[in-house]
C-alpha positions in Angstrom: 4.2 -11.3 -48.0 6.0 -8.2 -49.2 2.8 -6.8 -50.7 1.2 -6.7 -47.3 4.0 -4.9 -45.5 3.0 -1.4 -44.3 5.4 1.5 -44.9 4.9 4.2 -42.3 5.0 7.9 -43.0 7.1 10.4 -41.0 4.0 11.4 -39.0 3.2 7.8 -38.2 6.8 7.2 -37.1 6.7 10.2 -34.8 3.6 8.9 -33.2 5.1 5.5 -32.8 8.2 7.1 -31.3 6.1 8.7 -28.7 4.4 5.4 -28.0 7.8 3.7 -27.7 9.2 6.3 -25.4 6.2 5.9 -23.0 6.5 2.2 -23.2 10.2 2.3 -22.2 9.2 4.5 -19.2 6.6 2.0 -18.1 9.0 -1.0 -18.6 11.5 0.7 -16.3 8.8 1.2 -13.7 7.8 -2.4 -13.8 11.4 -3.6 -13.6 11.9 -1.4 -10.6 9.2 -3.5 -8.8 10.8 -6.9 -9.6 12.1 -8.4 -6.4 11.6 -11.5 -4.2 8.2 -11.6 -2.6 6.3 -9.7 -5.3 3.6 -11.6 -7.2 3.2 -11.6 -11.0 -0.3 -10.1 -10.5 1.2 -7.2 -8.6 3.6 -6.5 -11.5 0.7 -6.6 -13.9 -1.2 -4.0 -11.9 1.8 -1.8 -11.9 2.1 -2.1 -15.7 -1.6 -1.3 -16.3 -1.5 1.7 -13.9 1.6 3.2 -15.4 0.3 2.8 -19.0 -3.1 4.3 -18.2 -1.7 7.3 -16.2 0.3 8.3 -19.3 -2.9 8.4 -21.4 -2.2 5.2 -23.3 -4.0 1.9 -23.5 -2.6 -1.5 -22.4 -2.1 -3.3 -25.7 -2.2 -6.9 -24.4 -5.3 -6.7 -22.1 -8.0 -8.6 -24.0 -5.8 -9.1 -27.0 -6.8 -12.5 -28.4 -8.5 -12.8 -25.0 -5.3 -12.5 -23.0 -6.3 -11.8 -19.3 -3.5 -9.3 -18.4 -1.7 -6.2 -19.4 1.8 -7.8 -18.9 3.0 -11.1 -20.1 5.3 -12.4 -17.4 7.2 -15.6 -17.9 9.4 -17.1 -15.2 12.4 -19.4 -15.6 11.5 -22.1 -18.0 8.5 -20.1 -19.3 9.4 -18.5 -22.7 6.5 -16.2 -23.5 2.9 -15.4 -22.7 3.0 -16.2 -19.0 -0.3 -15.2 -17.4 0.1 -12.8 -14.3 -1.5 -14.0 -11.1 -0.7 -15.3 -7.6 2.8 -16.7 -8.3 5.4 -15.2 -6.0 8.8 -14.3 -7.3 11.7 -15.9 -5.4 15.4 -15.1 -5.1 17.3 -16.5 -8.1 14.3 -16.6 -10.6 14.6 -14.8 -13.9 11.5 -12.9 -15.1 10.7 -12.2 -18.8 8.5 -9.1 -19.0 6.7 -8.6 -22.3 4.7 -5.4 -22.5 2.8 -3.3 -25.1 0.7 -0.1 -25.3 -1.4 1.8 -27.8 -1.1 5.5 -28.2 -3.3 7.4 -30.7 -4.1 4.2 -32.5 -0.5 2.9 -32.8 1.2 0.1 -31.0 4.6 -0.2 -29.3 6.0 -3.5 -28.0 9.1 -4.5 -26.0 10.4 -7.2 -23.7 13.2 -7.6 -21.1 14.4 -10.5 -19.0 15.8 -9.6 -15.6 17.0 -11.5 -12.6 15.0 -11.6 -9.4 17.6 -10.7 -6.8 20.7 -12.7 -7.5 20.5 -15.3 -10.3 23.1 -18.0 -11.0 26.0 -17.6 -13.5 24.3 -19.5 -16.3 21.1 -17.4 -16.0 23.0 -14.1 -16.1 25.0 -15.3 -19.1 21.7 -16.3 -20.8 20.3 -12.8 -20.2 23.5 -11.2 -21.5 23.7 -13.2 -24.7 20.0 -12.6 -25.4 20.5 -8.9 -25.1 23.5 -9.0 -27.4 21.5 -11.0 -29.9 18.8 -8.3 -29.9 21.5 -5.6 -30.5 23.0 -7.6 -33.3 19.6 -8.1 -35.0 18.9 -4.4 -34.8 22.1 -3.6 -36.6 20.9 -5.6 -39.6 17.8 -3.5 -40.0 19.2 -1.4 -42.8 17.7 -0.6 -46.2 18.7 -3.2 -48.8 19.7 -6.0 -46.4 17.5 -9.1 -46.2 15.6 -10.6 -43.3 17.7 -13.7 -43.5 20.9 -11.7 -42.9 19.4 -10.6 -39.5 18.0 -14.0 -38.6 21.3 -15.8 -39.4 23.3 -13.3 -37.4 21.1 -13.7 -34.3 21.2 -17.5 -34.6 25.0 -17.6 -35.0 25.6 -15.4 -31.9 23.3 -17.4 -29.8 24.6 -20.8 -30.8 28.2 -19.7 -30.7 27.6 -19.0 -27.0 26.1 -22.5 -26.4 22.4 -21.6 -26.3 19.5 -22.2 -28.6 17.1 -19.9 -30.4 13.3 -20.6 -30.2 12.0 -21.4 -33.6 8.2 -21.7 -33.0 7.8 -17.9 -32.2 9.1 -14.9 -34.1 9.4 -11.2 -34.3 6.9 -9.2 -36.4 5.9 -6.0 -38.0 3.9 -3.5 -36.0 1.9 -0.3 -36.5 -1.9 0.1 -36.3 -2.1 -3.6 -35.5 0.1 -5.4 -32.9 1.2 -8.1 -35.3 1.8 -7.1 -38.9 3.9 -8.7 -41.7 6.6 -9.7 -41.9 7.2 -12.5 -39.4 10.8 -12.4 -38.4 12.4 -15.6 -37.2 15.5 -15.7 -35.1 17.2 -18.3 -37.3 17.7 -18.6 -41.0 20.1 -18.2 -44.0 21.7 -15.0 -45.2 20.5 -13.5 -48.4 16.9 -14.7 -48.1 13.6 -13.1 -47.2 12.2 -9.6 -47.7 14.5 -6.6 -48.2 14.2 -4.0 -45.5 12.7 -0.7 -46.8 12.7 2.8 -45.3 9.5 3.2 -43.3 9.1 -0.4 -42.1 8.6 -0.8 -38.4 9.2 -4.2 -36.8 9.8 -5.9 -33.5 12.9 -7.9 -33.2 12.7 -10.4 -30.3 15.2 -13.2 -29.7 13.9 -15.9 -27.4 16.9 -17.9 -26.2 17.0 -21.2 -24.2 19.7 -22.8 -22.2 18.8 -26.2 -23.6 16.7 -27.3 -26.5 15.0 -24.9 -28.8 11.8 -27.0 -28.7 8.8 -25.7 -26.9 5.6 -26.9 -25.2 2.3 -25.1 -24.6 0.8 -25.5 -21.1 -2.8 -26.4 -20.4 -3.7 -22.8 -19.9 -3.3 -22.4 -23.7 -1.1 -19.4 -23.2 2.1 -20.1 -21.4 4.9 -21.4 -23.7 7.7 -23.3 -21.9 10.9 -25.0 -22.9 10.4 -28.7 -23.7 13.3 -29.8 -21.4 12.5 -27.4 -18.5 15.6 -25.3 -19.1 15.6 -21.6 -18.5 14.7 -19.0 -21.2 15.2 -15.3 -21.8 13.4 -12.9 -24.1 14.4 -9.4 -25.3 12.5 -7.2 -27.7 12.4 -3.6 -29.1 10.2 -1.8 -31.6 12.5 -0.4 -34.4 12.0 1.6 -37.5 14.1 1.3 -40.7 15.4 4.7 -41.8 17.7 5.9 -44.5 20.3 6.3 -41.7 19.8 2.9 -40.3 17.7 1.4 -37.5 15.8 3.8 -35.2 14.9 2.1 -31.9 11.6 3.6 -30.9 11.6 2.0 -27.5 15.0 3.4 -26.6 15.4 5.8 -23.7 
């Protein structure tokens, strides 16, 4: 696996930083439209419009034949929810997964947000998933191993009474949306590839209230929790530098 990992140059990192900055702007616009009464299809149209008006290309539209620009997963849906006619209601939680292409390079990020007021467990779930992402990012330092990151994410999630999804992972990113290595959110310290300066990856904890097990719906896209419990998803695009992690999708 390590032989297939792409190391980015400074010029490539700068391009990916511009892509990440644009994506963050778009994500904030989409989140600003999340409210009761809005359909998932309307959010998808906002995402596509905001990406294209910035001179970028929606990364997900047509990727592996996905039919939208925004993956939007509601409540028990973990990832890859298809936008459409579903109406958001008070108390839902919405996981927004979004990507774009700028000058041939990809950026990818995800956020889970409440629709209006969510219950205490849902808010705690969102908080812990965000904390797990931040913890994972701190382990993206030269010389540390993937397993150090994965184990730290898993420990934080399980310490708070939730479960990390095991069937889907983070990944490398660059001129392709999914590059090596695959980055699980569970594992053992001291194992896996060592992070090297110039790697760019997406860390993305997917955290469930109940079981970590998943099911795939009949649409062949939407992944849900096996027990119907709620799920949250957080993701950033991050570069490994000599000075530590550089979050390319940061403000």
